N, CA, C and O of each residue as an XYZ file, in Angstrom:
892
protein
N     -13.450    -23.443      6.141
C     -14.683    -23.122      5.286
C     -15.851    -22.822      6.621
O     -16.694    -21.929      6.537
N     -15.729    -23.662      7.736
C     -17.049    -23.573      8.205
C     -17.216    -22.167      9.014
O     -18.247    -21.495      9.058
N     -15.766    -21.823      9.750
C     -15.588    -20.725     10.289
C     -16.200    -19.520      9.566
O     -16.939    -18.722     10.143
N     -15.875    -19.432      8.345
C     -16.128    -18.524      7.599
C     -17.818    -18.037      7.571
O     -18.358    -16.939      7.708
N     -18.415    -19.611      7.291
C     -19.855    -19.202      6.952
C     -20.765    -19.230      8.507
O     -21.982    -19.077      8.406
N     -20.267    -19.392      9.687
C     -20.380    -18.966     10.662
C     -20.486    -17.395     10.999
O     -21.289    -16.769     11.691
N     -19.456    -17.031     10.304
C     -18.994    -15.655     10.596
C     -19.963    -15.058      9.639
O     -20.542    -14.173     10.269
N     -20.477    -15.114      8.277
C     -21.596    -14.979      7.398
C     -22.738    -14.821      8.052
O     -23.496    -13.867      7.876
N     -22.954    -15.900      8.971
C     -24.502    -15.769      9.490
C     -24.573    -14.746     10.595
O     -25.623    -14.145     10.823
N     -23.233    -14.498     11.430
C     -23.315    -13.789     12.624
C     -23.003    -12.275     11.927
O     -23.305    -11.274     12.577
N     -22.373    -12.134     10.550
C     -22.457    -10.609     10.142
C     -24.231    -10.378      9.731
O     -24.510     -9.197      9.528
N     -24.961    -10.994      9.648
C     -26.289    -10.906      8.983
C     -27.007    -10.700     10.277
O     -27.910     -9.863     10.278
N     -26.727    -11.359     11.403
C     -27.848    -10.930     12.378
C     -26.898    -10.372     13.434
O     -27.393    -10.677     14.519
N     -25.772     -9.701     13.621
C     -25.071     -8.797     14.388
C     -24.647     -7.882     13.908
O     -24.755     -6.899     14.642
N     -23.986     -7.608     12.579
C     -23.266     -6.559     12.266
C     -24.045     -5.762     11.304
O     -24.224     -4.568     11.548
N     -24.607     -6.383     10.062
C     -25.261     -5.693      9.020
C     -26.461     -5.236      9.707
O     -26.561     -4.062      9.350
N     -27.436     -5.503     10.497
C     -28.804     -5.026     10.874
C     -28.599     -3.345     11.221
O     -29.145     -2.396     10.657
N     -27.464     -3.332     12.526
C     -27.349     -2.174     12.835
C     -26.909     -0.854     11.505
O     -27.180      0.346     11.546
N     -26.421     -1.356     10.793
C     -25.600     -0.282      9.537
C     -26.297     -1.054      8.574
O     -25.576     -1.974      8.188
N     -27.812     -1.046      7.837
C     -28.330     -1.673      7.065
C     -28.500     -0.078      6.019
O     -28.395     -0.042      4.793
N     -28.782      1.111      6.934
C     -29.275      2.054      6.488
C     -27.934      2.891      5.742
O     -28.187      3.926      5.127
N     -26.850      2.512      5.808
C     -25.515      2.690      5.348
C     -25.424      1.795      4.216
O     -25.418      2.330      3.108
N     -25.336      0.269      4.294
C     -25.841     -0.465      3.434
C     -26.411     -0.165      2.328
O     -25.945     -0.291      1.196
N     -27.721      0.350      2.731
C     -29.001      0.473      1.575
C     -28.220      1.831      0.694
O     -28.155      1.722     -0.530
N     -27.677      3.014      1.324
C     -27.146      3.910      0.257
C     -26.043      3.571     -0.211
O     -25.695      4.372     -1.078
N     -25.172      2.594     -0.018
C     -23.981      2.041     -0.384
C     -24.395      1.264     -1.806
O     -23.527      1.103     -2.664
N     -25.693      0.815     -2.005
C     -26.098      0.127     -3.033
C     -26.602      0.949     -4.125
O     -27.028      0.478     -5.180
N     -26.531      2.436     -3.789
C     -26.789      3.090     -4.914
C     -25.714      3.947     -5.717
O     -25.849      4.874     -6.517
N     -24.480      3.226     -5.154
C     -23.240      4.034     -5.626
C     -22.348      4.133     -4.241
O     -22.739      4.099     -3.074
N     -21.116      4.257     -4.734
C     -19.686      4.665     -3.865
C     -19.169      5.769     -4.240
O     -19.164      6.152     -5.410
N     -18.545      6.561     -3.001
C     -17.800      7.685     -3.363
C     -16.767      7.567     -1.812
O     -17.035      8.093     -0.733
N     -15.972      7.003     -2.033
C     -14.872      6.575     -1.206
C     -13.552      7.585     -1.438
O     -13.184      7.651     -2.611
N     -12.755      8.421     -0.413
C     -11.932      9.480     -0.349
C     -10.651      9.035     -0.594
O      -9.798      9.872     -0.891
N     -10.273      7.506     -0.503
C      -8.954      6.773     -0.565
C      -8.931      5.974     -1.009
O      -9.716      5.038     -0.857
N      -7.875      6.044     -1.847
C      -7.393      4.615     -2.652
C      -6.389      4.078     -1.740
O      -5.382      4.776     -1.619
N      -6.438      3.007     -1.081
C      -5.596      2.104      0.095
C      -4.859      0.909     -0.841
O      -5.540      0.116     -1.491
N      -3.348      0.878     -0.828
C      -2.647      0.218     -1.663
C      -2.123     -0.665     -0.681
O      -1.335     -0.032      0.022
N      -2.220     -1.908     -0.310
C      -1.384     -2.654      0.693
C      -1.300     -4.477      0.027
O      -1.747     -4.904     -1.038
N      -0.794     -4.989      0.782
C      -0.379     -6.316      0.485
C      -1.251     -7.238      0.533
O      -2.253     -6.839      1.127
N      -1.339     -8.411      0.139
C      -2.254     -9.385      0.108
C      -1.943    -10.331      1.357
O      -2.671    -11.267      1.689
N      -0.998    -10.035      1.876
C      -0.495    -10.545      3.484
C      -1.877    -10.885      4.394
O      -2.363     -9.844      4.834
N      -2.417    -11.767      4.672
C      -3.562    -12.346      5.842
C      -3.572    -11.390      6.848
O      -4.653    -11.067      7.340
N      -2.342    -10.792      7.303
C      -2.165    -10.104      8.688
C      -2.344     -8.835      8.717
O      -2.237     -8.265      9.803
N      -2.698     -7.995      7.385
C      -3.516     -6.934      7.215
C      -4.947     -6.572      6.871
O      -5.480     -7.045      5.867
N      -5.465     -5.887      7.543
C      -7.162     -5.518      7.526
C      -7.040     -4.177      7.621
O      -6.969     -3.504      8.649
N      -7.015     -3.738      6.220
C      -6.769     -2.078      5.867
C      -8.073     -1.284      6.800
O      -7.922     -0.167      7.295
N      -9.273     -2.049      6.916
C     -10.323     -1.401      7.181
C     -10.319     -1.577      9.115
O     -10.884     -0.723      9.798
N      -9.746     -2.551      9.632
C      -9.568     -2.656     10.643
C      -8.574     -1.644     11.563
O      -8.641     -1.120     12.675
N      -7.763     -1.675     10.618
C      -6.113     -0.649     11.115
C      -6.675      0.772     10.955
O      -6.366      1.626     11.785
N      -7.550      1.087      9.847
C      -8.095      2.704     10.142
C      -9.463      3.079     10.634
O      -9.952      4.155     10.291
N     -10.134      2.210     11.456
C     -11.021      2.122     11.547
C     -11.946      2.639     10.938
O     -12.698      3.469     11.450
N     -12.037      2.197      9.667
C     -12.835      3.056      8.743
C     -14.278      2.396      8.244
O     -13.888      1.230      8.171
N     -15.340      2.352      7.947
C     -16.520      1.682      7.287
C     -17.024      1.369      5.884
O     -16.546      2.080      5.000
N     -17.766      0.580      5.572
C     -17.626      0.100      4.314
C     -17.952      1.640      3.257
O     -18.911      2.403      3.378
N     -17.091      1.713      2.500
C     -17.483      2.813      1.073
C     -16.707      3.780      1.768
O     -16.988      4.942      1.478
N     -15.638      3.584      2.764
C     -14.614      4.866      3.004
C     -13.479      4.367      2.170
O     -13.159      5.201      1.323
N     -12.765      3.262      2.142
C     -11.992      2.839      1.046
C     -11.850      2.147     -0.155
O     -12.115      0.995      0.188
N     -11.642      2.126     -1.142
C     -11.352      1.678     -2.336
C      -9.552      0.973     -2.056
O      -8.460      1.435     -1.726
N     -10.074     -0.256     -2.398
C      -8.773     -0.966     -1.503
C      -8.021     -1.903     -2.819
O      -8.777     -2.782     -3.233
N      -6.804     -1.847     -3.450
C      -6.060     -2.634     -4.012
C      -5.180     -3.060     -3.130
O      -4.573     -2.376     -2.306
N      -5.080     -4.877     -3.417
C      -3.731     -5.863     -2.783
C      -3.370     -6.524     -4.009
O      -4.010     -6.782     -5.028
N      -2.405     -6.694     -3.718
C      -1.451     -7.729     -4.118
C       0.027     -8.025     -3.449
O       0.530     -7.182     -2.707
N       0.622     -9.123     -3.714
C       2.114     -9.501     -3.121
C       2.440     -8.431     -3.248
O       2.277     -7.914     -4.354
N       3.194     -7.460     -1.877
C       4.310     -6.815     -2.141
C       4.110     -5.099     -1.947
O       4.950     -4.256     -1.632
N       2.082     -4.892     -2.393
C       2.025     -3.497     -2.521
C       2.453     -3.103     -3.799
O       2.488     -1.892     -4.017
N       2.732     -3.754     -4.544
C       3.573     -3.323     -5.848
C       2.793     -2.558     -7.104
O       2.094     -3.045     -7.992
N       3.062     -1.579     -6.921
C       2.499     -1.095     -8.584
C       3.566     -0.809     -9.465
O       4.599     -0.142     -9.399
N       2.811     -1.757    -10.597
C       3.926     -1.687    -12.166
C       4.325      0.148    -12.935
O       3.492      0.796    -13.568
N       5.245      0.450    -12.744
C       5.108      1.617    -13.888
C       4.490      1.520    -14.778
O       4.106      0.381    -15.045
N       4.084      2.648    -15.681
C       3.434      2.539    -16.729
C       3.720      2.114    -17.939
O       4.776      2.512    -18.430
N       2.989      1.344    -18.599
C       3.483      0.434    -19.678
C       4.272     -1.004    -18.940
O       4.441     -1.936    -19.725
N       4.560     -1.132    -18.074
C       5.289     -2.190    -17.544
C       4.356     -3.379    -17.445
O       4.773     -4.277    -18.176
N       3.312     -3.692    -16.845
C       2.508     -4.774    -17.209
C       1.350     -4.592    -17.503
O       1.018     -3.408    -17.442
N       0.349     -5.497    -17.893
C      -0.788     -5.327    -18.302
C      -2.327     -6.245    -17.368
O      -3.468     -6.566    -17.700
N      -1.454     -6.365    -16.066
C      -2.537     -6.747    -15.049
C      -3.861     -5.557    -14.608
O      -4.181     -4.605    -15.319
N      -4.295     -5.802    -13.680
C      -5.238     -5.316    -12.906
C      -4.961     -3.998    -12.283
O      -5.909     -3.213    -12.252
N      -3.603     -3.542    -11.685
C      -3.315     -2.466    -10.975
C      -3.711     -1.483    -11.736
O      -4.798     -0.970    -11.470
N      -3.181     -1.145    -12.499
C      -2.924      0.201    -13.408
C      -4.758      0.575    -13.746
O      -5.194      1.725    -13.776
N      -5.679     -0.771    -13.989
C      -7.122     -0.389    -14.088
C      -7.415      0.145    -13.083
O      -7.908      1.271    -13.027
N      -7.114     -0.710    -11.944
C      -8.092     -0.195    -10.189
C      -7.760      1.148    -10.488
O      -8.568      1.953    -10.951
N      -6.145      1.485    -10.130
C      -5.736      2.848     -9.673
C      -6.627      4.002    -10.739
O      -7.174      5.037    -10.358
N      -6.572      3.455    -12.181
C      -7.342      4.365    -13.048
C      -8.585      4.669    -12.644
O      -8.955      5.843    -12.615
N      -9.516      3.484    -12.223
C     -10.763      3.596    -11.910
C     -10.690      4.644    -10.571
O     -11.052      5.816    -10.672
N     -10.366      4.280     -9.778
C     -10.247      5.043     -8.448
C      -9.698      6.589     -8.233
O      -9.895      7.421     -7.348
N      -8.902      6.592     -9.477
C      -8.723      7.959     -9.143
C      -9.257      9.198    -10.468
O      -9.254     10.410    -10.253
N      -9.634      8.644    -11.642
C     -10.451      9.408    -12.562
C     -11.747      8.751    -12.629
O     -12.553      9.660    -12.826
N     -12.524      7.354    -12.552
C     -13.815      7.450    -12.064
C     -14.216      7.671    -10.872
O     -15.328      8.170    -10.697
N     -13.398      7.347     -9.816
C     -14.154      7.659     -8.183
C     -13.821      9.189     -8.009
O     -14.624     10.074     -7.715
N     -12.585      9.307     -8.231
C     -12.346     10.830     -7.874
C     -11.597     10.914     -6.165
O     -11.591     11.704     -5.221
N     -11.031      9.597     -6.504
C     -10.243      9.710     -4.643
C      -9.593     11.014     -4.342
O      -9.136     11.704     -5.253
N      -9.542     11.347     -3.184
C      -8.355     12.404     -3.209
C      -6.832     12.152     -2.479
O      -5.888     12.941     -2.424
N      -6.945     10.665     -1.902
C      -5.447     10.217     -1.538
C      -5.479      8.977     -1.707
O      -6.410      8.177     -1.615
N      -4.137      8.821     -2.025
C      -3.726      7.378     -2.465
C      -2.636      6.940     -0.972
O      -1.788      7.751     -0.601
N      -2.770      5.966     -0.449
C      -1.695      5.615      0.472
C      -1.610      3.733      0.064
O      -2.407      2.804     -0.067
N      -0.071      3.968     -0.016
C       0.647      2.703     -0.358
C       1.381      2.181      1.048
O       2.232      2.884      1.593
N       1.112      1.320      1.405
C       1.244      0.649      2.859
C       1.751     -0.595      3.069
O       1.112     -1.627      2.868
N       3.177     -0.530      3.573
C       4.035     -1.985      3.241
C       3.932     -2.214      4.773
O       3.236     -1.404      5.384
N       4.461     -3.092      5.394
C       4.156     -4.152      6.640
C       5.257     -4.697      6.473
O       5.831     -4.954      5.415
N       5.705     -4.962      7.971
C       6.878     -5.799      8.615
C       6.762     -7.048      8.329
O       5.663     -7.427      7.921
N       7.623     -7.809      8.436
C       7.819     -9.190      7.982
C       7.165     -9.645      6.553
O       6.488    -10.664      6.414
N       7.487     -8.702      5.502
C       6.624     -8.843      4.331
C       7.508    -10.206      3.504
O       8.715    -10.222      3.262
N       6.553    -11.227      3.197
C       6.934    -12.302      2.675
C       7.503    -11.645      1.417
O       8.702    -11.783      1.177
N       6.907    -11.110      0.798
C       7.377    -10.431     -0.757
C       8.666    -10.087     -0.953
O       9.357    -10.503     -1.883
N       9.062     -9.235      0.011
C      10.180     -8.437      0.316
C      11.105     -9.424      0.730
O      12.281     -9.293      0.392
N      10.803    -10.247      1.309
C      12.007    -11.447      1.649
C      12.387    -12.529      0.873
O      13.313    -13.308      1.101
N      11.250    -12.526     -0.494
C      11.654    -13.187     -1.800
C      12.571    -12.288     -2.315
O      13.770    -12.533     -2.454
N      11.922    -11.065     -2.652
C      12.987     -9.722     -3.335
C      14.503    -10.224     -3.052
O      15.288    -10.676     -3.887
N      14.737    -10.012     -1.537
C      15.887    -10.013     -1.224
C      16.468    -10.952     -1.587
O      17.453    -10.787     -2.307
N      15.953    -12.558     -1.123
C      16.375    -13.803     -1.445
C      15.698    -14.270     -2.842
O      14.543    -14.629     -2.611
N      15.970    -14.365     -3.970
C      15.429    -14.665     -5.027
C      15.394    -16.300     -5.194
O      14.780    -16.835     -6.118
N      16.064    -16.972     -4.275
C      16.200    -18.666     -4.546
C      15.099    -19.140     -3.764
O      14.703    -20.300     -3.884
N      14.464    -18.145     -2.799
C      13.790    -18.727     -1.842
C      12.087    -18.776     -2.747
O      11.185    -19.357     -2.144
N      11.842    -18.303     -3.816
C      10.631    -18.279     -4.802
C      11.133    -18.208     -6.028
O      10.748    -17.408     -6.881
N      12.451    -19.450     -6.244
C      12.928    -19.701     -7.556
C      11.883    -20.910     -8.331
O      12.063    -21.166     -9.522
N      10.743    -21.641     -7.498
C       9.988    -22.645     -8.170
C       8.809    -22.014     -8.495
O       8.034    -22.466     -9.338
N       8.570    -20.685     -7.690
C       7.336    -19.738     -8.292
C       7.508    -18.889     -9.142
O       7.663    -17.701     -8.860
N       7.510    -19.335    -10.279
C       7.769    -18.593    -11.614
C       7.011    -17.182    -11.646
O       7.626    -16.140    -11.872
N       5.635    -17.220    -11.404
C       4.751    -16.033    -11.308
C       5.092    -14.835    -10.597
O       5.166    -13.678    -11.011
N       5.438    -15.676     -8.582
C       5.769    -14.638     -8.085
C       7.304    -14.012     -8.390
O       7.466    -12.875     -7.946
N       8.465    -14.620     -9.100
C       9.520    -14.212     -9.289
C       9.180    -12.941    -10.514
O       9.619    -11.795    -10.420
N       8.144    -13.537    -11.859
C       8.093    -12.528    -12.574
C       7.366    -11.066    -12.007
O       7.719     -9.935    -12.340
N       6.154    -11.446    -10.971
C       5.816    -10.423    -10.350
C       6.700     -9.529     -9.631
O       6.563     -8.305     -9.650
N       7.744    -10.235     -8.900
C       8.796     -9.030     -8.107
C       9.784     -8.444     -8.831
O      10.629     -7.705     -8.325
N       9.727     -8.756    -10.109
C      10.632     -8.287    -11.022
C      10.193     -6.393    -11.179
O      10.964     -5.459    -11.400
N       8.817     -6.374    -10.980
C       8.552     -4.781    -10.883
C       8.926     -4.133     -9.352
O       8.276     -3.191     -8.898
N       9.709     -4.566     -8.842
C      10.320     -4.167     -7.489
C      11.991     -4.438     -7.576
O      12.656     -4.714     -6.577
N      12.462     -4.335     -8.710
C      13.886     -4.714     -9.144
C      14.822     -3.362     -8.621
O      15.978     -3.348     -8.199
N      14.045     -2.463     -8.783
C      14.529     -0.881     -8.461
C      14.584     -0.952     -6.704
O      15.621     -0.653     -6.110
N      13.788     -1.227     -6.239
C      13.954     -1.423     -4.671
C      14.924     -2.451     -4.528
O      15.865     -2.003     -3.873
N      15.121     -3.745     -4.886
C      16.005     -4.716     -4.643
C      17.828     -3.791     -5.005
O      18.787     -3.845     -4.236
N      17.806     -3.356     -5.792
C      19.310     -2.794     -6.278
C      19.195     -1.303     -5.495
O      20.275     -0.749     -5.700
N      18.444     -0.540     -4.789
C      18.718      0.296     -3.812
C      19.251     -0.134     -2.445
O      20.089      0.337     -1.676
N      18.318     -1.380     -2.429
C      19.134     -1.927     -0.644
C      20.416     -2.461     -1.117
O      21.313     -2.399     -0.276
N      20.690     -2.908     -2.114
C      22.052     -3.992     -2.258
C      22.950     -2.687     -2.086
O      23.796     -2.592     -1.197
N      22.678     -1.664     -3.046
C      23.601     -0.676     -3.151
C      23.878      0.071     -1.687
O      24.973      0.486     -1.306
N      22.629      0.137     -0.969
C      22.702      1.073     -0.061
C      22.987      0.556      1.253
O      23.705      1.278      1.946
N      22.552     -0.631      1.802
C      22.148     -1.057      3.027
C      23.111     -2.178      3.356
O      22.786     -2.872      4.319
N      24.116     -2.449      2.797
C      25.071     -3.575      3.083
C      25.395     -3.656      4.569
O      25.964     -4.618      5.085
N      24.954     -2.486      5.260
C      25.421     -2.563      6.672
C      24.267     -3.151      7.523
O      24.486     -2.952      8.718
N      23.337     -3.681      7.335
C      22.114     -4.223      7.505
C      22.204     -5.848      7.272
O      23.082     -6.492      6.698
N      21.231     -6.205      7.789
C      21.098     -7.816      8.284
C      19.669     -7.906      8.749
O      18.979     -6.988      9.190
N      19.195     -9.742      8.496
C      18.047     -9.883      9.597
C      17.028     -8.985      9.188
O      17.019     -8.723      7.985
N      15.914     -8.294     10.116
C      15.023     -8.098     10.120
C      15.122     -6.906      9.912
O      14.219     -6.258      9.382
N      16.362     -6.352     10.336
C      16.795     -5.077      9.794
C      16.443     -4.389      8.453
O      15.784     -3.402      8.126
N      17.314     -5.525      7.695
C      17.299     -5.493      6.433
C      15.847     -5.554      5.663
O      15.554     -4.812      4.726
N      15.230     -6.279      6.060
C      13.776     -6.706      5.768
C      12.950     -4.940      5.639
O      12.407     -4.446      4.651
N      13.119     -4.399      6.892
C      12.348     -3.647      7.124
C      12.952     -2.448      6.167
O      12.224     -1.758      5.453
N      14.119     -2.324      6.235
C      14.488     -0.814      5.006
C      14.479     -1.493      4.003
O      15.337     -0.933      3.321
N      14.037     -2.472      3.320
C      13.422     -3.033      1.989
C      12.059     -2.555      1.650
O      11.701     -1.962      0.632
N      11.110     -3.049      3.056
C      10.061     -2.433      3.093
C       9.665     -0.881      2.677
O       8.849     -0.424      1.876
N      10.554     -0.318      3.530
C      10.446      1.431      3.245
C      10.700      1.783      1.958
O       9.962      2.481      1.261
N      12.429      0.988      1.425
C      12.310      1.749      0.498
C      11.050      1.294     -0.660
O      10.468      2.037     -1.450
N      10.906      0.132     -0.494
C       9.885     -0.316     -1.796
C       8.579      0.069     -1.817
O       7.819     -0.132     -2.764
N       8.098      1.008     -0.068
C       7.072      2.024     -0.611
C       7.513      2.796     -1.472
O       7.074      2.834     -2.622
N       8.796      3.792     -0.865
C       8.886      4.916     -1.621
C       9.145      4.730     -3.681
O       8.862      5.460     -4.631
N       9.834      3.308     -3.539
C       9.728      3.317     -5.014
C       8.343      3.281     -5.786
O       8.153      4.024     -6.749
N       7.339      2.350     -5.307
C       5.819      1.801     -5.378
C       5.421      3.510     -5.644
O       4.904      3.858     -6.705
N       5.645      4.212     -4.858
C       5.023      5.579     -5.018
C       5.487      6.210     -6.584
O       4.658      6.439     -7.464
N       6.778      6.409     -6.718
C       7.332      6.687     -7.713
C       6.676      6.179     -9.035
O       6.185      6.836     -9.953
N       6.799      4.864     -8.884
C       5.735      4.146     -9.829
C       4.634      4.796    -10.361
O       4.433      5.228    -11.496
N       3.808      4.798     -9.148
C       2.386      5.199     -9.157
C       2.325      6.703    -10.108
O       1.518      6.893    -11.018
N       3.467      7.771     -9.613
C       3.269      9.369    -10.132
C       3.757      8.663    -11.822
O       4.211      9.657    -12.389
N       3.840      7.713    -12.616
C       4.273      7.234    -13.540
C       2.847      7.220    -14.239
O       2.807      7.904    -15.262
N       2.075      6.796    -14.009
C       0.322      6.699    -14.532
C      -0.444      7.608    -14.619
O      -0.800      8.385    -13.733
N      -0.904      7.540    -16.269
C      -1.297      8.906    -16.650
C      -2.252      9.692    -15.826
O      -2.197     10.910    -15.658
N      -3.078      8.931    -15.361
C      -4.620      9.679    -14.316
C      -3.873      9.965    -13.273
O      -4.261     11.041    -12.816
N      -2.757      9.422    -12.508
C      -2.171     10.144    -11.405
C      -1.734     11.409    -11.718
O      -2.232     12.456    -11.304
N      -0.662     11.276    -12.560
C      -0.050     12.685    -12.974
C      -0.714     13.704    -13.438
O      -0.266     14.849    -13.382
N      -2.037     13.355    -14.029
C      -2.634     14.466    -14.523
C      -3.260     15.288    -13.140
O      -3.450     16.501    -13.056
N      -3.542     14.151    -11.988
C      -4.520     14.780    -10.732
C      -3.471     15.515     -9.958
O      -3.820     16.563     -9.414
N      -2.206     15.100     -9.831
C      -1.008     15.535     -9.121
C      -0.996     16.949     -9.910
O      -1.126     17.981     -9.251
N      -0.898     16.986    -10.796
C      -0.574     18.436    -11.456
C      -1.581     19.397    -11.006
O      -1.278     20.439    -10.426
N      -2.744     19.053    -11.267
C      -3.789     19.883    -10.769
C      -3.766     20.050     -9.431
O      -4.379     20.991     -8.929
N      -3.010     19.103     -8.619
C      -3.010     19.550     -7.121
C      -3.991     19.009     -6.091
O      -3.917     19.263     -4.889
N      -5.155     18.045     -6.807
C      -6.300     17.468     -6.092
C      -6.186     16.149     -5.512
O      -7.072     15.512     -4.942
N      -4.633     15.719     -5.793
C      -4.771     13.973     -5.366
C      -3.350     14.394     -4.682
O      -2.542     15.219     -5.108
N      -3.252     13.413     -3.231
C      -2.216     13.186     -2.377
C      -1.883     11.956     -1.991
O      -2.577     11.191     -1.323
N      -0.631     11.739     -2.489
C       0.199     10.456     -2.097
C       0.703     10.457     -0.789
O       0.998     11.532     -0.266
N       0.838      9.413     -0.199
C       1.341      8.845      0.795
C       1.803      7.326      1.193
O       1.151      6.290      1.058
N       3.254      7.517      1.776
C       3.717      6.313      2.319
C       3.058      6.071      3.694
O       2.659      6.887      4.525
N       3.055      4.877      3.700
C       2.788      4.146      5.429
C       3.498      2.784      5.239
O       3.652      2.229      4.151
N       3.896      2.331      6.403
C       4.228      1.397      7.045
C       3.735      0.631      8.212
O       3.955      1.192      9.286
N       3.138     -0.482      8.275
C       2.343     -0.735      9.423
C       3.149     -1.805     10.122
O       3.367     -2.663      9.266
N       3.766     -2.211     11.417
C       4.593     -2.885     12.181
C       3.229     -3.688     13.026
O       2.471     -3.405     13.953
N       3.405     -4.628     12.260
C       2.573     -5.826     12.596
C       2.337     -6.279     14.446
O       1.317     -6.525     15.088
N       3.571     -6.238     14.773
C       3.672     -6.841     16.155
C       3.500     -5.488     17.221
O       3.764     -5.485     18.423
N       3.086     -4.586     16.569
C       2.868     -3.610     17.554
C       1.746     -2.791     17.582
O       1.273     -2.224     18.567
N       1.228     -2.760     16.060
C      -0.238     -1.976     15.932
C       0.725     -0.880     15.278
O       0.815     -1.101     14.070
N       1.434      0.172     15.657
C       2.249      1.087     14.855
C       1.885      1.418     13.451
O       1.546      0.385     12.873
N       1.837      2.255     12.839
C       1.817      2.821     11.404
C       3.152      3.841     11.553
O       3.355      4.494     12.577
N       3.977      3.872     10.438
C       4.925      5.008     10.271
C       4.400      5.572      9.097
O       3.724      4.812      8.403
N       4.560      6.779      8.695
C       4.429      7.697      7.836
C       5.585      8.280      6.761
O       6.517      8.784      7.386
N       5.731      8.330      5.551
C       6.677      8.810      5.001
C       6.786     10.353      5.505
O       5.756     11.026      5.516
N       8.216     11.011      5.988
C       7.911     12.446      6.072
C       9.332     13.101      5.031
O      10.544     12.920      5.150
N       8.681     13.752      4.215
C       9.268     14.378      3.276
C      10.480     15.493      3.638
O      11.562     15.522      3.053
N      10.131     16.281      4.573
C      11.011     17.075      5.600
C      12.223     16.365      6.016
O      13.352     16.831      5.859
N      11.976     15.253      6.539
C      13.004     14.585      7.114
C      14.014     13.447      6.150
O      15.240     13.387      6.238
N      13.301     12.739      5.392
C      13.722     11.846      4.640
C      13.122     10.713      5.021
O      13.102      9.898      4.099
N      12.453     10.202      6.348
C      12.437      9.420      7.250
C      11.081      8.864      7.396
O      10.212      9.719      7.223
N      10.601      7.566      7.690
C       9.319      7.305      8.403
C       9.319      7.582      9.853
O      10.131      7.066     10.622
N       8.400      8.402     10.210
C       8.177      8.847     11.370
C       6.300      7.860     11.990
O       5.358      7.413     11.336
N       6.531      7.918     13.182
C       5.039      7.612     13.802
C       3.946      8.701     13.123
O       4.041      9.921     12.984
N       2.959      7.842     12.786
C       1.838      8.358     12.191
C       1.798      9.768     13.467
O       1.676     10.949     13.142
N       1.880      9.466     14.349
C       1.155     10.191     15.231
C       1.973     11.560     15.420
O       1.655     12.418     16.243
N       3.417     11.678     14.271
C       4.526     12.891     14.481
C       4.222     13.597     13.200
O       4.509     14.791     13.116
N       3.650     12.954     12.162
C       3.404     13.079     11.097
C       2.698     14.556     10.431
O       1.470     14.566     10.343
N       3.303     15.519     10.070
C       3.051     16.666      9.588
C       2.786     16.681      8.181
O       3.721     17.118      7.511
N       1.744     16.315      7.537
C       2.072     16.212      6.044
C       2.036     17.683      5.364
O       1.486     18.680      5.833
N       2.738     17.581      4.174
C       2.984     18.730      3.648
C       2.501     18.821      1.868
O       3.239     18.413      0.972
N       1.325     19.349      1.665
C       0.893     18.782      0.380
C       1.702     19.370     -0.895
O       1.651     18.932     -2.045
N       2.431     20.420     -0.440
C       3.214     20.992     -1.489
C       4.125     20.429     -1.606
O       4.793     20.918     -2.517
N       4.840     19.131     -0.913
C       5.869     18.393     -1.004
C       5.385     16.942     -1.265
O       6.243     16.086     -1.047
N       4.223     16.521     -1.673
C       3.988     15.455     -2.005
C       4.649     14.862     -3.141
O       4.455     13.649     -3.215
N       5.334     15.328     -4.000
C       5.903     14.651     -5.279
C       7.129     14.594     -5.080
O       7.856     14.520     -6.071
N       7.724     14.609     -3.735
C       9.351     15.034     -3.379
C       9.468     13.681     -2.621
O       8.684     13.190     -1.809
N      10.798     13.148     -3.154
C      11.529     11.750     -2.573
C      12.639     12.109     -2.283
O      13.430     12.495     -3.144
N      12.946     12.055     -0.937
C      14.129     12.243     -0.323
C      13.950     11.315      0.931
O      12.998     11.237      1.707
N      15.410     10.482      0.896
C      15.533      9.438      1.758
C      16.980      9.488      2.419
O      18.053      9.550      1.820
N      16.756      9.446      3.819
C      18.300      9.145      4.522
C      18.220      7.989      5.173
O      17.173      7.467      5.557
N      19.618      7.451      5.349
C      19.653      5.956      5.477
C      19.006      5.846      7.058
O      18.891      6.770      7.864
N      18.565      4.202      7.262
C      17.864      3.943      8.500
C      16.363      3.278      8.255
O      15.715      3.102      7.223
N      16.067      2.960      9.770
C      15.125      1.828      9.347
C      14.272      2.126     10.690
O      14.611      2.584     11.781
N      12.916      1.645     10.131
C      12.055      1.605     11.470
C      12.447      1.134     12.857
O      11.633      1.182     13.778
């Protein structure tokens, strides 16, 4: 805790003052362009990863970057997404998974989270991911299997995202775009789902096609 308190003092004296004008503007309201949905994992820092400033990202975090489909849960995810899309008018939504995800490991090995009933219940919203992996990735094991699960989960959660009324409406209008990313912790690389190839490719090679935003193709393979 002392480390955090010291950090707040340094923020006020070293970081806040050069950006005071920005924060004064942000005090009047927010206008983020992107909703960033990612895992609660402490190793993920969306602002650091994207080099974005306060006010740029509207961030939703939970275990496994999961988006329950419409009507499947009464938690805060749907409300947060609705506010971002219909209230703030974000133009892009990114679902970002990451390597070595503990939630995905728990999904693959439910016995490891059996003593955590709330976690077990939450992971049920990724049951489609588990079945896709079970039925299509029997040739993988270890970290390769976890990576494939992370990737497939991003795609499943994008599909769930499309079931939310506010998102579906904006997609029909064509002024909202969805993106699937996977962050590799150990290298700092980010991979984006490319609909034309059905693969996750390095973000530096990613050619986004807005007309294909609702498409979902997947060929076997892992980062």
